[in-house]
VEXKOL-464252 format. One line per field, with one value per residue (C-alpha): residue number from 1; residue in one letter; x, y, z. Coordinates in nm, 3 decimals, always signed. Layout:
residues N
k: NUM/...;
r: A/...;
px: X/...;
py: Y/...;
pz: Z/...;
END
This chain:
residues 232
k: 1/2/3/4/5/6/7/8/9/10/11/12/13/14/15/16/17/18/19/20/21/22/23/24/25/26/27/28/29/30/31/32/33/34/35/36/37/38/39/40/41/42/43/44/45/46/47/48/49/50/51/52/53/54/55/56/57/58/59/60/61/62/63/64/65/66/67/68/69/70/71/72/73/74/75/76/77/78/79/80/81/82/83/84/85/86/87/88/89/90/91/92/93/94/95/96/97/98/99/100/101/102/103/104/105/106/107/108/109/110/111/112/113/114/115/116/117/118/119/120/121/122/123/124/125/126/127/128/129/130/131/132/133/134/135/136/137/138/139/140/141/142/143/144/145/146/147/148/149/150/151/152/153/154/155/156/157/158/159/160/161/162/163/164/165/166/167/168/169/170/171/172/173/174/175/176/177/178/179/180/181/182/183/184/185/186/187/188/189/190/191/192/193/194/195/196/197/198/199/200/201/202/203/204/205/206/207/208/209/210/211/212/213/214/215/216/217/218/219/220/221/222/223/224/225/226/227/228/229/230/231/232;
r: M/I/E/D/K/L/G/L/V/I/K/Q/P/V/T/F/R/Q/Q/I/H/K/R/I/S/E/L/I/F/S/G/Q/I/G/P/A/E/R/I/V/E/A/K/L/A/E/S/L/G/V/S/R/T/P/V/R/E/A/L/H/M/L/E/K/E/G/I/L/E/A/I/P/R/V/G/Y/R/V/K/E/I/R/W/E/E/V/E/E/I/C/E/I/R/R/V/N/E/T/L/A/V/R/L/A/I/N/R/I/T/P/A/E/I/S/A/I/E/E/F/L/N/T/C/E/A/Q/F/R/A/G/N/V/G/N/R/F/V/Y/D/A/E/F/H/D/M/L/A/R/S/S/G/S/R/I/L/A/E/I/C/N/V/L/R/R/H/M/F/L/Y/R/I/S/S/I/Y/E/P/A/T/S/A/M/H/T/V/E/D/H/R/A/I/F/E/R/I/K/E/H/D/V/A/G/A/E/A/A/V/C/E/H/L/N/F/M/K/Q/N/V/R/E/Y/A/F/K/G/D/D/A/V/L/T/Q;
px: -0.429/-0.681/-0.786/-0.838/-1.113/-0.865/-0.847/-0.503/-0.401/-0.172/-0.024/-0.058/+0.304/+0.390/+0.449/+0.755/+0.509/+0.345/+0.700/+0.760/+0.437/+0.516/+0.877/+0.736/+0.465/+0.727/+0.916/+0.618/+0.455/+0.811/+0.842/+1.170/+0.931/+0.813/+0.461/+0.627/+0.879/+0.877/+0.868/+1.012/+0.959/+1.335/+1.519/+1.301/+1.365/+1.703/+1.760/+1.563/+1.758/+1.468/+1.320/+1.089/+0.770/+0.710/+0.776/+0.533/+0.278/+0.284/+0.288/+0.003/-0.157/-0.088/-0.230/-0.551/-0.548/-0.537/-0.203/-0.013/-0.122/+0.028/+0.165/+0.179/+0.473/+0.666/+0.583/+0.402/+0.419/+0.259/-0.131/-0.141/-0.304/-0.586/-0.755/-1.101/-0.980/-0.858/-1.197/-1.389/-1.148/-1.167/-1.582/-1.555/-1.318/-1.525/-1.837/-1.606/-1.413/-1.706/-1.847/-1.550/-1.556/-1.920/-1.852/-1.531/-1.726/-1.881/-1.622/-1.270/-1.072/-0.872/-0.555/-0.633/-0.705/-0.371/-0.155/-0.347/-0.252/+0.121/+0.158/+0.011/+0.282/+0.559/+0.413/+0.390/+0.759/+0.887/+0.713/+0.818/+1.183/+1.188/+1.151/+0.865/+0.991/+0.759/+0.454/+0.215/+0.346/+0.233/-0.092/-0.176/-0.096/-0.298/-0.611/-0.511/-0.550/-0.860/-1.044/-0.928/-1.089/-1.409/-1.435/-1.525/-1.243/-1.420/-1.443/-1.085/-0.972/-1.161/-1.047/-0.686/-0.741/-0.852/-0.577/-0.311/-0.482/-0.471/-0.128/+0.030/-0.153/+0.018/+0.402/+0.315/+0.307/+0.597/+0.682/+0.398/+0.550/+0.663/+0.389/+0.134/+0.256/+0.173/-0.174/-0.202/-0.133/-0.364/-0.612/-0.579/-0.606/-0.956/-1.074/-0.930/-1.050/-1.433/-1.415/-1.311/-1.592/-1.866/-1.917/-2.055/-2.116/-1.780/-1.611/-1.747/-1.719/-1.331/-1.265/-1.446/-1.240/-0.936/-0.999/-1.085/-0.734/-0.550/-0.754/-0.644/-0.284/-0.265/-0.406/-0.188/+0.142/+0.095/-0.127/+0.054/-0.292/-0.349/-0.684/-0.649/-0.318/-0.045/+0.250/+0.567;
py: -1.946/-2.155/-2.531/-2.770/-3.078/-3.285/-3.060/-2.969/-2.585/-2.404/-2.088/-1.867/-1.731/-1.354/-1.190/-0.937/-0.659/-0.744/-0.735/-0.419/-0.258/-0.410/-0.253/+0.094/+0.111/-0.001/+0.321/+0.535/+0.408/+0.403/+0.771/+0.733/+0.889/+1.163/+1.383/+1.665/+1.434/+1.405/+1.029/+1.009/+0.674/+0.667/+0.759/+0.490/+0.240/+0.307/+0.295/-0.039/-0.234/-0.311/-0.182/+0.079/-0.089/-0.270/+0.060/+0.235/-0.038/-0.020/+0.373/+0.368/+0.120/+0.315/+0.616/+0.421/+0.331/+0.686/+0.644/+0.867/+1.167/+1.216/+1.548/+1.621/+1.606/+1.571/+1.219/+1.111/+1.247/+1.078/+1.228/+1.544/+1.528/+1.709/+1.724/+1.668/+1.357/+1.237/+1.286/+1.075/+0.781/+0.796/+0.769/+0.514/+0.308/+0.337/+0.183/-0.120/-0.202/-0.176/-0.429/-0.628/-0.641/-0.754/-1.055/-1.151/-1.185/-1.502/-1.590/-1.555/-1.918/-2.020/-1.970/-1.627/-1.525/-1.682/-1.510/-1.147/-1.223/-1.302/-1.011/-0.747/-0.902/-0.845/-0.502/-0.386/-0.533/-0.381/+0.003/-0.058/-0.110/+0.224/+0.097/+0.267/+0.351/+0.089/+0.182/+0.269/-0.062/-0.246/-0.053/-0.152/-0.549/-0.514/-0.387/-0.623/-0.916/-0.791/-0.763/-1.129/-1.242/-1.127/-1.424/-1.180/-1.154/-0.833/-0.678/-0.737/-0.602/-0.302/-0.220/-0.308/-0.027/+0.212/+0.148/+0.198/+0.565/+0.634/+0.516/+0.813/+1.038/+0.819/+0.838/+1.219/+1.238/+1.102/+1.370/+1.251/+1.136/+0.780/+0.774/+0.736/+0.384/+0.257/+0.413/+0.268/-0.097/-0.032/+0.053/-0.276/-0.467/-0.295/-0.418/-0.750/-0.832/-0.702/-0.924/-1.236/-1.122/-1.122/-0.751/-0.650/-0.258/-0.237/-0.365/-0.112/+0.179/+0.056/+0.082/+0.427/+0.563/+0.421/+0.553/+0.894/+0.887/+0.828/+1.096/+1.375/+1.258/+1.329/+1.667/+1.777/+1.631/+1.594/+1.901/+2.141/+2.330/+2.369/+2.192/+2.221/+2.071/+1.871/+2.087/+1.977;
pz: -0.261/-0.484/-0.380/-0.695/-0.675/-0.501/-0.237/-0.239/-0.195/-0.454/-0.365/-0.666/-0.735/-0.673/-0.993/-1.066/-1.115/-0.775/-0.626/-0.777/-0.658/-0.303/-0.298/-0.392/-0.154/+0.123/+0.044/+0.025/+0.354/+0.541/+0.466/+0.242/-0.045/+0.137/+0.025/-0.163/-0.337/-0.692/-0.838/-1.176/-1.305/-1.503/-1.182/-0.964/-1.182/-1.192/-0.805/-0.789/-1.035/-1.296/-1.624/-1.671/-1.762/-1.436/-1.230/-1.471/-1.426/-1.037/-1.027/-1.223/-1.000/-0.684/-0.860/-0.909/-0.572/-0.432/-0.308/-0.602/-0.792/-1.163/-1.246/-1.631/-1.775/-1.463/-1.307/-0.995/-0.628/-0.318/-0.290/-0.134/+0.230/+0.378/+0.665/+0.552/+0.382/+0.746/+0.883/+0.592/+0.618/+0.967/+0.922/+0.683/+0.896/+1.199/+0.987/+0.848/+1.132/+1.405/+1.163/+1.136/+1.530/+1.539/+1.301/+1.485/+1.825/+1.663/+1.406/+1.553/+1.609/+1.919/+1.673/+1.599/+1.924/+2.021/+1.752/+1.828/+2.223/+2.132/+1.888/+2.142/+2.419/+2.161/+2.076/+2.431/+2.516/+2.241/+2.340/+2.671/+2.564/+2.399/+2.033/+1.888/+1.542/+1.373/+1.621/+1.298/+1.139/+1.446/+1.444/+1.098/+1.153/+1.461/+1.271/+0.969/+1.200/+1.352/+0.987/+0.907/+1.213/+1.070/+0.845/+0.554/+0.300/+0.117/+0.450/+0.513/+0.139/+0.202/+0.552/+0.418/+0.136/+0.399/+0.637/+0.324/+0.280/+0.685/+0.675/+0.480/+0.758/+1.014/+0.894/+0.863/+1.274/+1.322/+1.575/+1.764/+2.154/+2.205/+2.492/+2.221/+2.118/+2.488/+2.422/+2.098/+2.237/+2.506/+2.282/+2.103/+2.410/+2.519/+2.169/+2.189/+2.551/+2.456/+2.166/+2.388/+2.624/+2.308/+2.436/+2.103/+2.232/+2.435/+2.098/+1.903/+2.150/+2.186/+1.835/+1.806/+2.087/+1.925/+1.565/+1.752/+1.907/+1.612/+1.422/+1.708/+1.679/+1.295/+1.348/+1.603/+1.464/+1.101/+1.043/+1.322/+1.371/+0.981/+0.919/+0.553/+0.393/+0.570/+0.715/+0.533;
END
């Protein structure tokens, strides 16, 4: 959004290219396009019912974002997942997300507190009812809300990019037990409560504990004991 000199808020329109980028991202992050699957521009454009140009641009953008890798004379595929990258992403997330909670403690608004509390209640109710299929989406949304509550647009954008990379690993650990969903929401509540209590050290520790839990789940259920490359 942009604000003109009169104080009027003008929403910037979402371009067709952005819509295609979003749709292809959804296919990847929902697991409908798997890590080993070849992505052919022409076939993808046909399945989406659009021309090849916006699909080509979206695929190129996803490659620049580190989500896809190009295969010469073949097309694209979702980037290969390696354990050392998981460790690196988790460490970078730890630095950025502990900074986010430190800022959020002083900047979070009452409206954001209410929104996060309501969101956590919804997640818990869904998980207790056995609806855990969207647990990775819920996890990503919580962290997005947390980053935005820091009041730093730049930090929120950096955290979002890191989460998108991590999401590839999370959807590959789809066989982790349903009980991990409740563990996740409990971790989220611990982080949230420490923020409300203005407990900086406690909030940072809760973030680190949660990221360690996610990392171990990915190692156990996505890599299945192989620390090199994701088990397909």
